[in-house]
C-alpha positions as CSV (number, residue, x, y, z in Angstrom):
1,M,44.9,26.6,129.0
2,R,44.9,30.3,129.9
3,D,44.8,29.3,133.6
4,L,47.7,26.9,133.0
5,L,49.8,29.7,131.4
6,L,49.0,32.1,134.2
7,S,49.9,29.6,136.9
8,N,53.4,29.0,135.6
9,E,52.7,25.2,135.5
10,K,55.0,23.0,133.5
11,I,53.7,21.0,130.5
12,N,55.2,17.5,130.1
13,I,55.6,16.2,126.6
14,D,56.3,12.5,125.8
15,L,57.1,12.1,122.1
16,L,57.4,8.4,122.1
17,A,55.9,6.5,125.1
18,Q,56.2,2.9,123.9
19,L,59.8,2.7,123.0
20,N,60.1,-0.8,124.6
21,I,58.4,-2.3,121.6
22,V,61.7,-1.6,119.7
23,K,63.6,-4.2,121.8
24,D,60.6,-6.6,122.3
25,N,60.1,-7.0,118.5
26,K,63.7,-8.1,117.8
27,D,63.4,-5.7,114.9
28,Q,66.3,-5.9,112.4
29,K,65.6,-2.3,111.2
30,Q,67.9,0.6,112.1
31,V,66.8,2.8,115.0
32,N,66.2,5.8,112.7
33,S,64.1,3.7,110.3
34,F,62.0,2.2,113.2
35,L,61.5,5.7,114.8
36,S,60.3,7.1,111.4
37,K,57.0,5.2,111.9
38,Y,56.3,7.5,114.9
39,L,58.3,10.7,114.5
40,P,59.2,13.0,111.5
41,N,62.6,12.1,110.0
42,R,63.9,15.7,110.4
43,L,63.2,15.5,114.2
44,I,64.9,12.1,114.5
45,K,68.0,13.5,112.8
46,K,68.1,16.3,115.3
47,L,67.4,14.2,118.4
48,I,69.2,10.9,117.8
49,P,73.0,10.8,117.5
50,L,74.1,9.4,114.1
51,E,75.9,6.4,115.5
52,L,72.9,5.4,117.6
53,G,70.4,6.0,114.8
54,Q,72.3,3.5,112.6
55,K,72.3,0.7,115.1
56,K,69.9,-2.2,114.6
57,C,67.0,-2.2,117.1
58,V,67.8,-5.8,118.1
59,S,71.3,-4.8,119.2
60,L,70.3,-1.9,121.5
61,T,71.7,-2.1,125.0
62,I,69.8,-0.9,128.0
63,K,72.0,2.2,128.0
64,D,71.1,2.9,124.4
65,M,67.4,2.5,125.2
66,Q,67.7,4.9,128.1
67,L,69.4,7.5,125.9
68,I,66.7,7.3,123.2
69,M,64.1,7.6,125.9
70,S,65.7,10.6,127.5
71,L,65.9,12.2,124.1
72,T,62.3,11.6,123.1
73,N,60.5,11.5,126.4
74,Y,60.1,13.7,129.5
75,W,60.3,17.1,127.8
76,Q,59.2,19.9,130.1
77,L,58.0,23.2,128.9
78,K,57.1,26.1,131.0
79,P,55.0,28.7,129.1
80,N,55.8,32.2,129.9
81,G,52.6,33.8,128.6
82,T,50.3,34.1,125.6
83,E,50.1,36.3,122.6
84,G,46.7,37.5,123.8
85,F,43.4,37.7,122.0
86,R,45.1,39.1,118.8
87,T,46.1,35.6,117.8
88,A,43.9,33.4,119.9
89,E,41.9,30.6,118.3
90,V,39.5,28.1,119.7
91,T,40.0,24.7,118.2
92,I,37.6,22.5,120.0
93,G,34.5,22.7,122.2
94,G,31.0,24.2,121.9
95,V,27.4,23.0,121.8
96,D,27.3,19.2,121.1
97,C,26.1,18.7,117.5
98,N,24.0,15.7,118.7
99,A,21.9,18.1,120.7
100,V,20.9,20.0,117.6
101,S,18.8,19.1,114.6
102,S,21.0,19.0,111.5
103,K,18.0,19.9,109.3
104,T,17.0,23.1,111.2
105,M,19.9,23.8,113.6
106,E,17.3,23.9,116.4
107,S,18.1,22.7,119.9
108,N,16.6,19.3,120.6
109,K,15.9,20.3,124.2
110,H,14.7,23.9,123.9
111,K,12.4,24.6,120.9
112,G,13.0,27.9,119.3
113,L,16.6,28.0,120.2
114,Y,19.0,27.7,117.3
115,F,22.8,27.3,117.2
116,I,25.0,28.0,114.2
117,G,28.6,28.4,113.2
118,E,31.5,28.2,115.7
119,V,29.2,28.0,118.7
120,L,28.8,24.3,117.7
121,D,31.5,21.7,118.4
122,V,32.6,21.4,114.8
123,T,36.4,21.0,114.2
124,G,37.9,21.8,110.8
125,W,40.9,23.1,109.1
126,L,42.0,26.8,109.1
127,G,41.5,28.8,105.9
128,G,38.0,30.0,105.7
129,Y,36.2,26.8,106.3
130,N,34.7,28.3,109.5
131,F,33.1,31.0,107.4
132,Q,31.5,28.5,105.1
133,W,30.2,26.5,108.0
134,A,28.8,29.7,109.6
135,W,27.1,30.7,106.4
136,S,25.7,27.2,105.6
137,S,24.4,26.5,109.1
138,G,23.0,30.1,109.3
139,Y,21.2,29.5,106.0
140,V,19.7,26.2,107.3
141,A,18.5,27.9,110.6
142,G,17.2,30.9,108.6
143,Q,15.1,28.6,106.4
144,A,13.6,26.9,109.5
145,V,12.6,30.1,111.3
């Protein structure tokens, strides 16, 4: 990601890729109601004009569909930098947990090599859970050594 930010590449975001299912299903719901299955209501209210949002899906014209698609698809963002290491967080990646014994935290391939905490590919919520994981996995490895 850092390389992407430094290279000034654009990021394409598609909020709702399968909008054609609205028309194909002959859905009698209003557009806003249908979209609420896929997007937050507050976002729908900001993106979709009131009149269009109140139309029934089955009555959408090709022009209506194109408008909805243009409002929910094909967003382009161009990051202008990062906040640096002060706020950086890693959210995924690390040593594969399948390559480590869950009873000892020892590598299955290299005896005597132990992995604990965030060096392992364990994903969790923010809020101190990583500390608990570090302490627990460290304890397990310590008992095995």
